[in-house]
Structure formats: structure tokens, C-alpha cells
N, C-alpha and C positions, 0 to 999 in steps of 0.2 A: 674190707674193713667195716665195723659196724656203722651204720648212720647215726649221727650225735643225736641226743634226746633232744627233742623240740618241748617248749613249755607247752603245760596243758591249755587246751582251749577255755575259754570263758566259762565258766560255770554260770549256768542258767540263773537268773536272780542275781548276780554277782555285781562285781564294778565292771564298767565298759574297760575294755584293753586300751591302755594307754600310751601303746607303742605299735607302729606300724609294722612293716615285714619283718620276718625273724631272720632270715638268710639273704645274702645279695649275691654270694659267689662262692663257688667250690672251696673250703676250706683248705689252707697251704698244708703239703704232708707233714712237715714239721708239727704244726699246731693239730692236726687230725690224731698223731700220733700221742701227743700230749693229752689230749680228749680221752683217749684209751688209757693212758698211763697215769697221769699226774692228776687229772680231775677226779678221779674217785676218792684219791688220798687226801684232798683237801674240800671236798665237798660237804655241804651244809646237811647234816641228816635229816631222815625224815621225823616228823612227831616234833615234841615240844624241843626247843633249842635252849639248851642252858651254856652259855659264854663260858661261864668257869669251868666245865667239862670239854670245851672246845679246846682251852688254852688256860689252864689252871694258874700259871704264872703271870699271865695278863695283868697289868695294873688297871686297864681300862677297855672298854671296847667300842669301836666305832663302826658305821654302817654306811656305806655307798648305795644309794640306789640309782641304778641304770648307771654302771660304771663307763659304758660306750667300751673303748678301745684297752680300757684298764690301766692307761699310763698315768693317770692321777691317783687311783688306789695304789699301784704298786709302790710309786715313790714315795707316798705317803707311809706306807707301811714298811718302807726300807728306812725311813728317817725317824719311825716311830715303832722301834722293834717291841718295845714296852706294851703294846697296844695291840690287841685282836682286832684285825679288819675284816668284817664280813662285808662280800660284795654281791649285789644281785642285778643280774642282767638276762633278759631273753632274747636279745640278739645273737645267733650262732657266730658269727664272724666276730663279734666282740669279744665274747665269753673266749673263744679260742685264742685271740690275740693277748688277752690278759694271762691266759696260762703261760703264753710265752715270757712274759715281763716275771712272773711269778717264778719260772724257770730260771731266768737268765741271772735274777737277782738272790737265787737262792733263798726264797723268802718262807718262813715257817710259821708266821703269824697272821696269814690268808686264810680265810673259809671262803668258799663261793656257792652260789645257788643260781643253778641256770633256770632262771623263771622271773614270775612277777615277785617282786619285793613285797607287795601288800599282804600275801599270803604267809611270807616270811615273819612281817610283823606282828601276825596274828599268834605266832608260835613262840615267840620271846617274853620273857615273864616282866612283870612291871620292873622300871627302873634300872633296865639291863645295859642301857647304852649312856655314853657320854657326849657322842658326837654322831651326826648325820650329815651327809652331804648328797645335794640333789643339785646336780651341775649340767646345765643346758640340756633338760629334758625336752622331749618333741613338742612345740609350742601350740600344734594344733592350730592353725592361724585362722582358719575359717569359723565363722562364728558358730556355724551348726556343730562343729567338731569339738567346741571348746569343753563340752561335756567331758570329752576322753583326755584332757588334761590330768596329770598325775596329781597336782595339787587340788585338793578338795577338802571339805570340812571333813569328811571322814577319815582321810588320812593323815590330816594335821592333828585328830584327835587320836589315832593311833599310835603316832609318832611322840606324841606327849606322854603316852601312857608308858610307853619302853624307853623314855628318856629320864636321866636322873634329874632332879631338880637342879636347874643352872645350866644343864646339857644344852649344847648348842646344836641348831640346826641351819646349816648354811644352803642358801639356796642363789644359784646364778642362771643368768639367761643374757641374751643379746636381742631378745625382742620385747619392746618397750610395752605391748599389750598384757604380754605376760608378766612383766615385772609389775604392772598396775595393778593385775589379776591377783597376783600372789601375795602381794602386802596387804592390800583389802581383805582377803580372807583371811589371813595369818592374823592381823590386827582384830578382826571381828570375832575371832574365834575366843579372844580372852585367855588363851591359855600360853601365849608368848610374850615377854617382853623384846622391844626392839630399842638397843641401846645407842642406835645411831644420833649423832648431833649434829653433824653438819654433811654436807653433799659427798665431801670425800670419803665418808665412812660407806658409801655404797658405791661409789664411782672409781675409787682406787682399790685394785685387788688387795684382800687380806695379806698379809706378810708373808703367811705360811701357805698360802695358794700356789698351786702348781697347775699351770698352763695345759689344758687340754687340746688334743689335736683337733677336736671339732671347732674348738674356740678361735684357732689359729686361721680356720678358712673364713671367718668373719662373714657368716651367711645372714646373719640377723638384721634388722633395721636401726641398730643403736649399739654403742659400745659397751661391752659387758658389765652388768650391773650385779652386785654381789649384796646380799642381804645375810646377815648373821643374826639369827634370834635365840634368845635363851629361854628355856623351858621355865615357866613362873611355876 
């Protein structure tokens, strides 16, 4: 069996890699088979990405940046069959796991990129998305590594460009320092509104939130924080 394609190495002068290792263990046989059969049929194509061409009947398009094992993305897609849901994930085992979820649920409204979401954002047209999810990304907790965090001014600008006015960006973390980091940078960008009015607006999971496998491990230093921002 051919080795699964690995995300491209960082381009010189490009953004620092915001994720750690890309594979932890051998991919299970069933998932490895899906890498060869299912993955090519739902892959985000090369070049400019036109959501209308990927799923003409979709009423909206969502993006999950770093979908982990894919359980959140797959269940959202199952509950929202009218939406095209695009996912990007560089971790081989997570990508393979997501394929299993897509296959088991018979999802036809999911398209996947095995790689860095930041290069996908560059290929999307303006105002293409209605929702973006960034759930429990690598916190890079050491101060010298903070520059590798996915939440950076450049990413926030790229997401704002592809979001429709009023489109939503949901960020979740269980690391207090990352919550502060994100809120500070989002508000400083001036590109998003934060409609929260009281603590429950960020301490209580949103009604449509789907618990992720990582979330259940409780590896962070605080209870999960959920920020829902609206594109201004």
C-alpha cells in the first residue's frame, strides 16, 4: 500500500508550522484503505477552491481548521446536510480517523484537505464561508513557541476575508493563556464583533457544540472556553 501523502514542508519565508508531529502510529488497516479509496473522492482540489463547484446544492459553507479525529466535523455535517463542510488537518492519524466517520455516516457534504488550512484559506474566494471552527488547537504553551500558535493577526485577516459579513468564527481552548491570547488578538484586529454579555456566554458550551475527543481528556489548565466571534 502506498504511504499516505504528508503535508508539505514549511515554505521558506512562509508561516511557522502551527502543529507538531504529523503521525503518531501506524494507520489502522480499514482507515488506510479509505486513504486510498475514499480520500481522493472527497479531496479539496488543487488550485482555486470554489465551494459552489464542490457542492452546488449547499446553502452555506463551513470550515473546520484542524479537525483532530473528525468527530465534531462529521457530526456537524450529519446534522447539517444542507451545508458543505470543509475540513483541514495535517495529522495523518486524525485525517484517517475522519475518513472512517465520513464513511460510517455516509456523508456527501464533506470535503477534506490533508494539510495546513492556511494555504487553503489563500485559495478560497472572498465571502465564501458562513462559519469557521478552530477547536482546541495546539496551545504551544512555552513562551518561546507562542509564535507557532495558529491564532495570529495574519490568520485572523485571512479568515475575515473569506467569511461573509456576520459569519461566525468559533474558537475553543482549555488553556487559560491561549484564551487570553486569542481574545486580545481578535479584539485588537477590529475585524470581529464579540457579542458576549456575561461569563456564561464563553463558559457554557454553545447549544450546537459537539464535544471532541480531545476535550474529554481534560488536558488543559482550565475548563473549556468558547468564543463565538462575528465577522464585522
